[in-house]
ZAMARGU-4260 file (C-alpha; in steps of 0.2 Angstrom, whole numbers, plus 5000, padded with zeros to 4 digits):
<rodrens>
0) 4791/5230/5292 | 4785/5243/5305 | 4783/5261/5298 | 4793/5267/5314 | 4809/5259/5308
5) 4823/5273/5305 | 4833/5272/5289 | 4851/5271/5294 | 4867/5272/5284 | 4876/5257/5278
10) 4895/5258/5275 | 4895/5253/5256 | 4882/5252/5243 | 4885/5242/5227 | 4889/5253/5212
15) 4882/5248/5195 | 4892/5260/5185 | 4909/5255/5193 | 4904/5236/5189 | 4900/5241/5171
20) 4917/5250/5169 | 4927/5235/5175 | 4917/5223/5164 | 4920/5234/5149 | 4939/5234/5153
25) 4938/5215/5154 | 4930/5213/5137 | 4943/5224/5129 | 4957/5214/5137 | 4950/5198/5130
30) 4949/5205/5112 | 4966/5212/5113 | 4972/5194/5118 | 4965/5187/5102 | 4947/5182/5106
35) 4935/5183/5092 | 4921/5188/5104 | 4919/5190/5123 | 4906/5192/5136 | 4908/5197/5154
40) 4897/5196/5169 | 4902/5205/5185 | 4893/5205/5201 | 4896/5213/5218 | 4885/5213/5233
45) 4883/5213/5252 | 4872/5202/5264 | 4867/5203/5281 | 4860/5188/5291 | 4855/5186/5309
50) 4847/5172/5318 | 4839/5171/5335 | 4835/5155/5344 | 4825/5154/5361 | 4827/5173/5363
55) 4846/5173/5361 | 4856/5179/5347 | 4864/5164/5338 | 4871/5172/5322 | 4876/5189/5315
60) 4884/5188/5298 | 4889/5203/5287 | 4898/5199/5271 | 4903/5206/5254 | 4906/5197/5238
65) 4911/5200/5221 | 4916/5190/5205 | 4919/5192/5187 | 4915/5178/5174 | 4923/5179/5157
70) 4918/5169/5142 | 4928/5170/5126 | 4925/5163/5109 | 4939/5159/5096 | 4936/5149/5080
75) 4920/5143/5087 | 4929/5136/5102 | 4923/5142/5120 | 4931/5144/5137 | 4924/5151/5153
80) 4934/5157/5168 | 4931/5168/5183 | 4940/5178/5196 | 4938/5190/5210 | 4954/5200/5207
85) 4949/5216/5197 | 4967/5222/5196 | 4971/5227/5178 | 4987/5216/5178 | 4977/5201/5184
90) 4963/5204/5172 | 4975/5205/5157 | 4983/5189/5163 | 4966/5180/5165 | 4961/5186/5147
95) 4976/5179/5139 | 4974/5162/5149 | 4956/5161/5144 | 4960/5163/5125 | 4973/5150/5127
100) 4960/5138/5135 | 4948/5141/5121 | 4961/5137/5108 | 4962/5119/5116 | 4943/5116/5116
105) 4933/5106/5104 | 4925/5117/5090 | 4906/5119/5091 | 4897/5127/5076 | 4883/5134/5087
110) 4896/5142/5098 | 4894/5161/5093 | 4888/5177/5101 | 4871/5183/5097 | 4869/5194/5082
115) 4872/5212/5086 | 4855/5216/5080 | 4847/5205/5094 | 4855/5215/5108 | 4845/5225/5120
120) 4844/5244/5115 | 4837/5251/5132 | 4837/5246/5150 | 4820/5250/5158 | 4819/5253/5177
125) 4810/5239/5185 | 4810/5245/5202 | 4821/5232/5209 | 4830/5243/5222 | 4823/5249/5239
130) 4834/5261/5250 | 4824/5255/5265 | 4830/5237/5262 | 4847/5242/5258 | 4849/5252/5274
135) 4842/5239/5286 | 4855/5236/5299 | 4859/5222/5312 | 4848/5230/5326 | 4833/5231/5314
140) 4836/5213/5309 | 4838/5206/5326 | 4822/5216/5332 | 4812/5207/5318 | 4819/5190/5322
145) 4816/5192/5341 | 4798/5198/5339 | 4794/5184/5326 | 4801/5170/5337 | 4793/5177/5353
150) 4776/5178/5344 | 4778/5160/5339 | 4783/5153/5356 | 4769/5163/5364 | 4755/5157/5352
155) 4752/5140/5360 | 4758/5130/5375 | 4762/5116/5364 | 4776/5126/5356 | 4790/5119/5367
160) 4805/5123/5356 | 4812/5133/5342 | 4824/5131/5327 | 4825/5149/5327 | 4820/5165/5318
165) 4831/5171/5304 | 4831/5188/5295 | 4842/5192/5280 | 4845/5206/5268 | 4855/5206/5252
170) 4859/5220/5240 | 4869/5219/5224 | 4874/5226/5208 | 4878/5217/5192 | 4885/5222/5174
175) 4885/5212/5158 | 4895/5217/5143 | 4897/5208/5126 | 4908/5212/5112 | 4892/5209/5101
180) 4886/5226/5106 | 4879/5227/5123 | 4884/5235/5140 | 4872/5237/5154 | 4871/5237/5173
185) 4857/5235/5186 | 4855/5234/5205 | 4843/5226/5217 | 4838/5222/5235 | 4829/5208/5243
190) 4825/5204/5261 | 4816/5189/5270 | 4812/5183/5287 | 4807/5165/5292 | 4802/5157/5309
195) 4803/5139/5313 | 4794/5133/5329 | 4794/5115/5336 | 4780/5107/5346 | 4778/5090/5355
200) 4766/5077/5348 | 4757/5065/5360 | 4769/5050/5354 | 4784/5060/5360 | 4789/5065/5342
205) 4794/5083/5337 | 4784/5092/5324 | 4791/5107/5315 | 4784/5120/5304 | 4788/5137/5297
210) 4782/5152/5289 | 4790/5167/5280 | 4790/5183/5271 | 4801/5190/5258 | 4801/5205/5245
215) 4813/5217/5236 | 4803/5231/5244 | 4802/5234/5263 | 4784/5239/5263 | 4779/5222/5256
220) 4787/5213/5271 | 4774/5206/5283 | 4775/5211/5301 | 4786/5199/5312 | 4772/5195/5324
225) 4760/5190/5310 | 4774/5178/5303 | 4778/5171/5320 | 4759/5167/5324 | 4756/5159/5307
230) 4772/5148/5309 | 4766/5142/5325 | 4748/5139/5319 | 4755/5128/5305 | 4766/5119/5317
235) 4753/5114/5330 | 4741/5109/5315 | 4753/5094/5312 | 4750/5086/5329 | 4743/5069/5328
240) 4746/5064/5309 | 4738/5048/5302 | 4741/5038/5287 | 4728/5036/5273 | 4722/5020/5265
245) 4729/5019/5247 | 4716/5026/5236 | 4712/5038/5221 | 4706/5055/5226 | 4706/5073/5223
250) 4722/5082/5228 | 4724/5100/5232 | 4740/5110/5230 | 4741/5126/5239 | 4753/5139/5232
255) 4768/5133/5243 | 4767/5116/5234 | 4759/5121/5218 | 4775/5131/5214 | 4785/5115/5213
260) 4773/5108/5200 | 4774/5124/5190 | 4793/5124/5190 | 4793/5106/5183 | 4781/5111/5170
265) 4791/5126/5164 | 4807/5115/5164 | 4799/5104/5151 | 4798/5119/5140 | 4816/5123/5141
270) 4825/5123/5124 | 4840/5114/5131 | 4829/5100/5137 | 4820/5099/5120 | 4835/5098/5109
275) 4843/5085/5121 | 4826/5075/5119 | 4825/5075/5138 | 4807/5082/5139 | 4791/5074/5134
280) 4786/5091/5127 | 4797/5088/5112 | 4787/5089/5096 | 4771/5095/5106 | 4770/5113/5102
285) 4752/5118/5098 | 4745/5103/5107 | 4736/5101/5123 | 4747/5098/5138 | 4736/5105/5152
290) 4718/5108/5157 | 4710/5123/5147 | 4710/5133/5164 | 4730/5133/5163 | 4738/5149/5157
295) 4757/5150/5160 | 4768/5165/5156 | 4786/5169/5160 | 4786/5188/5163 | 4803/5197/5167
300) 4796/5214/5166 | 4785/5215/5182 | 4790/5230/5192 | 4797/5225/5209 | 4796/5207/5207
305) 4809/5195/5213 | 4813/5187/5196 | 4812/5203/5185 | 4826/5208/5174 | 4828/5221/5160
310) 4840/5210/5149 | 4845/5192/5149 | 4861/5183/5152 | 4867/5186/5134 | 4862/5205/5134
315) 4846/5202/5124 | 4830/5212/5129 | 4819/5202/5139 | 4800/5200/5136 | 4785/5190/5142
320) 4784/5173/5134 | 4768/5163/5134 | 4772/5145/5138 | 4754/5138/5140 | 4738/5146/5134
325) 4722/5138/5139 | 4731/5122/5141 | 4740/5123/5124 | 4759/5123/5123 | 4763/5138/5114
330) 4782/5139/5114 | 4799/5133/5121 | 4810/5145/5131 | 4827/5147/5122 | 4844/5155/5124
335) 4854/5158/5109 | 4863/5141/5109 | 4847/5131/5111 | 4838/5142/5099 | 4851/5138/5086
340) 4850/5120/5089 | 4831/5121/5086 | 4832/5132/5072 | 4823/5147/5080 | 4828/5164/5089
345) 4831/5166/5107 | 4816/5170/5118 | 4827/5181/5129 | 4828/5168/5142 | 4846/5166/5145
350) 4853/5165/5162 | 4871/5165/5168 | 4881/5163/5183 | 4898/5171/5186 | 4907/5154/5184
355) 4899/5148/5168 | 4891/5151/5151 | 4873/5154/5147 | 4858/5142/5150 | 4839/5143/5148
360) 4830/5149/5163 | 4814/5158/5169 | 4811/5175/5177 | 4794/5178/5185 | 4785/5162/5181
365) 4766/5166/5183 | 4752/5154/5182 | 4737/5165/5180 | 4724/5164/5195 | 4707/5158/5193
370) 4691/5164/5201 | 4688/5151/5215 | 4693/5155/5233 | 4703/5142/5242 | 4688/5138/5252
375) 4678/5134/5237 | 4691/5123/5230 | 4692/5113/5246 | 4673/5111/5247 | 4674/5092/5244
380) 4669/5077/5254 | 4686/5068/5254 | 4702/5076/5247 | 4720/5077/5251 | 4727/5094/5254
385) 4746/5094/5251 | 4757/5105/5261 | 4774/5096/5259 | 4782/5087/5245 | 4798/5077/5247
390) 4810/5068/5236 | 4813/5070/5217 | 4802/5057/5209 | 4799/5065/5192 | 4805/5058/5175
395) 4804/5072/5162 | 4806/5060/5148 | 4791/5049/5152 | 4781/5060/5164 | 4781/5048/5178
400) 4778/5058/5194 | 4779/5051/5212 | 4783/5060/5227 | 4782/5058/5246 | 4769/5070/5253
405) 4762/5077/5269 | 4747/5088/5273 | 4728/5086/5278 | 4713/5076/5274 | 4698/5086/5269
410) 4680/5082/5273 | 4666/5094/5269 | 4678/5108/5265 | 4687/5106/5282 | 4704/5100/5287
415) 4699/5085/5299 | 4717/5078/5303 | 4735/5079/5297 | 4742/5066/5286 | 4760/5060/5285
420) 4770/5046/5276 | 4760/5045/5260 | 4766/5045/5242 | 4756/5054/5228 | 4758/5048/5210
425) 4751/5051/5192 | 4758/5054/5175 | 4763/5072/5174 | 4754/5075/5158 | 4738/5067/5165
430) 4740/5077/5181 | 4740/5094/5172 | 4725/5089/5161 | 4715/5084/5177 | 4717/5101/5185
435) 4699/5105/5188 | 4700/5121/5199 | 4712/5136/5199 | 4712/5147/5214 | 4712/5166/5216
440) 4725/5167/5229 | 4741/5171/5219 | 4757/5170/5229 | 4770/5182/5223 | 4783/5180/5236
445) 4795/5171/5225 | 4799/5171/5206 | 4786/5157/5204 | 4769/5165/5206 | 4755/5152/5208
450) 4738/5150/5216 | 4730/5135/5223 | 4727/5120/5211 | 4716/5105/5212 | 4719/5089/5203
455) 4703/5079/5201 | 4711/5062/5204 | 4728/5056/5209 | 4734/5040/5217 | 4738/5042/5236
460) 4748/5027/5242 | 4747/5025/5261 | 4743/5009/5271
</rodrens>
């Protein structure tokens, strides 16, 4: 964002302390209603979203939200409810009804709160809040969107239309309280902007593309003009796509598509998937699951990162967890329930939404970058550079992987023409073992941090 932006007051900022007080009251009401144990997640926030299309304002939305999720346990029976009514009378009624629901549920020997000794004892400040983001107003957001779209439309005469430019800002506070001995609250901000130009191809078809920026911190947002120009560059590069002959060849995944592969790899290491036997990683701890160049860690404690959190969805302290070390599977990510199912402790990897119970999730999923530049990785005489993946062709039990793809054909390190309407496939276990290059271009804009990856050979199905 431009350094000339003026900080302006917004009408209401989320209050973590107030959230925590209400959550503590809700837990006390649940215990008074007869629950053996209770957990409460409370979230409140405010969002701003604007959209500009063809220079005209198309959307201005400002909204607030709040919700409270209650989970109670009684005689190893569980019930989950949620509400947006924080009136004391309504909360007491919700507590009583939730305990009654739990009494009707089937018992589950693994359904119990974490041990008191496991709960987090401190909450480090991870720098997740930025006043400059919180105070961004409608005028600033519209200025960004207008500048970004104008830069895209003026980049190339082949940009003939636009699906608009959008800028959004969210800020929120959350509190989690457990009768097992935890009470804590945090707050955070995030802002992002995206531009979606459209160009005409020679055959009359429209080609669309996009580029974006996003961060919890205002100073890390890229300038509107730069995002607009990059979005336009990527859009016109798609003009004149060809199909490829079916073949086996090297396939390069830049960070934007490598993220999808990394997310699937981490999902295989979920304790929930392991005890359900819905992952081919089951029984493979300590064995090779990827090339020796692959180091994958889930790190929730990175300052200012989008996935950072000081405690998990059950009130346990978070910590970095190494999933893959030099290609060797080191551990499974577990919440309390899946850990008990597998006979091991939680890894502090529980997530939770207001409307339900805990589940296994990641925080900042980081694939460690290598030493090669993207240019060095692409220095091949014949390779497919994948910029788009489409569909859901992945079987976590068998490892079968097949997805529609688009991108560019590489020759002598240069992108010589765009490619569309092809399918790439490989066994996922084989794919990761065939990684022969890892880039130094780590992308940290989302909670999945990845560099460019190259697979030595995959099947590309075209004509």
